[in-house]
N, C-alpha and C positions, 0 to 999 in steps of 0.2 A: 461502491466497493467492489462490485462484480466486473465493472469495467477495469478497475486498477488490477485486480487479479488477473485479467486477460492480458493486460500490458506486461505484467510481470512474466507471465507464461511465454508471450511472444518474445521477450527479451532472453528468456532462457533458451528457447528454441532456436534463435536467430544467433546466439552466441553474444549478444550485446551485453548481457549480464553475466558475471561470474558466478560460480555457485555461492560463494560468500556474500556477495551483493544480494542475489536473489534470496538467501536465508535471511538476512536482515530486513529485506523489504517485506518478506512474508511474515516475519515476526511482528513488524510494525502493523501490519494489516490485522494480524490476529489480535493485537491489543486494542485496536480501534474497535474490532467487532465486540470485545469483551466490555469496553466502555460503554458501547451502545447498549448492549444487554443489561448492564447495571443500570444505566440511566432509564431504560424502559420498564425496569423491574417493579415500579409502582404504578404501572399502567398507563402512563403518559410521558411525553417528551416535552419538556418546557422549551420555551424560545431560548433561554440561555444554555440549556443543554444541546439543542439543536445547532446553535451558533459555535458551541465548542466542538462538536461533532464535525461540522463543516469545515472548522479551521484546521483540524487534525486531518481530515480527508485531503485539503487542499495542500497541506505540508507534505503529506505522503506522496501526492501526485507530483508534486515539483521534485521530490526526492528520487521518484521513479525515472523522471524525465532526465535529471542530472546523471543518474547511474548509467542509464541506457546510452548517453551520449558522451561518456567521459573517456573514449578510446581504449578501454580495457575491453578485450574481446577474448572469447573462447572459442577455439576451432570447433566447428561442428561436423568435422569430418571423422 
């Protein structure tokens, strides 16, 4: 998750992500963090929960890539 946040921050700084795109991506990251906290609330993370989190993270990573490479740019000047 930390790596994905760094990728979002880099996209914002380089202008590869619009503010709207960045907001949606950051909201998705926050939801994943909430899901993880809820799953860990009983003190353990089951294999099924781990698989679900990994799938969410993979989907978010793919979305970050697509948004950074969709040719929508913000001028950084």
